[in-house]
C-alpha positions as CSV (number, residue, x, y, z in Angstrom):
1,M,-9.0,9.7,2.3
2,P,-9.5,13.5,1.2
3,K,-12.2,14.3,-1.7
4,N,-9.7,15.4,-4.0
5,K,-7.5,12.5,-3.9
6,Q,-9.4,9.3,-5.2
7,A,-7.9,5.8,-5.4
8,V,-10.1,5.1,-8.3
9,P,-10.8,8.2,-10.3
10,V,-13.9,8.6,-12.6
11,L,-11.6,8.6,-16.0
12,P,-10.2,5.1,-15.8
13,I,-13.7,4.2,-14.8
14,K,-15.1,5.6,-18.0
15,K,-12.2,4.4,-20.2
16,L,-13.1,0.5,-18.9
17,V,-16.6,1.2,-19.8
18,N,-15.8,2.6,-23.1
19,E,-13.5,-0.3,-24.4
20,K,-16.1,-2.4,-23.3
21,G,-18.3,-0.8,-26.6
22,F,-20.6,0.5,-23.5
23,R,-20.9,4.4,-22.7
24,I,-21.6,5.5,-18.9
25,S,-22.9,8.9,-17.7
26,K,-21.5,10.9,-15.7
27,D,-23.2,10.4,-12.4
28,A,-22.9,6.7,-13.2
29,A,-19.1,6.8,-13.4
30,K,-18.8,9.1,-9.8
31,A,-21.2,6.6,-7.7
32,L,-18.8,3.6,-9.3
33,S,-15.7,6.1,-8.4
34,D,-17.4,7.0,-4.8
35,A,-18.0,3.2,-4.2
36,S,-15.0,1.7,-5.3
37,N,-13.4,4.5,-3.3
38,Q,-15.2,3.3,0.1
39,L,-14.3,-0.4,-0.6
40,I,-10.6,0.3,-0.6
41,E,-11.0,2.6,2.6
42,E,-12.8,-0.2,4.4
43,I,-10.4,-2.9,3.3
44,I,-7.5,-0.5,4.1
45,K,-9.0,0.0,7.7
46,E,-9.5,-3.6,8.2
47,V,-5.7,-4.3,7.0
48,L,-4.5,-1.8,9.7
49,E,-6.5,-3.0,12.2
50,L,-5.3,-6.7,11.5
51,K,-1.5,-5.5,11.6
52,E,-2.2,-3.4,15.0
53,V,-3.0,-6.8,16.6
54,E,-0.3,-8.8,14.5
55,G,2.1,-6.2,15.5
56,G,4.0,-5.8,11.7
57,K,4.2,-2.8,9.5
58,T,4.3,-4.4,6.3
59,I,1.0,-4.9,4.2
60,Q,1.5,-8.0,2.4
61,V,-1.1,-9.4,0.3
62,K,-2.4,-12.3,2.8
63,D,-3.4,-9.4,4.8
64,I,-5.3,-7.7,2.1
65,E,-6.9,-11.2,1.5
66,L,-7.6,-11.6,5.0
67,A,-8.9,-8.5,5.4
68,I,-11.9,-9.2,2.1
69,K,-12.7,-12.1,3.7
70,L,-13.5,-10.7,7.0
71,I,-15.5,-7.7,5.4
72,E,-17.4,-10.3,2.9
73,N,-18.3,-12.2,6.3
74,E,-19.9,-9.2,8.3
């Protein structure tokens, strides 16, 4: 994913934390955004590998759930 295109940008993270009555530093919000984006990229990579083996083109919820289980068991 290009660096300027974040799936989970910093601002919504700050808003979520603020809604819970806490503050988050800019660096902490960036670190959480980076970690979230990395996890999303890992899930997508795993899903695409599964779809290549399966031969399908449409990603279903079950594919994402399976990919997450596979990543958790690594």
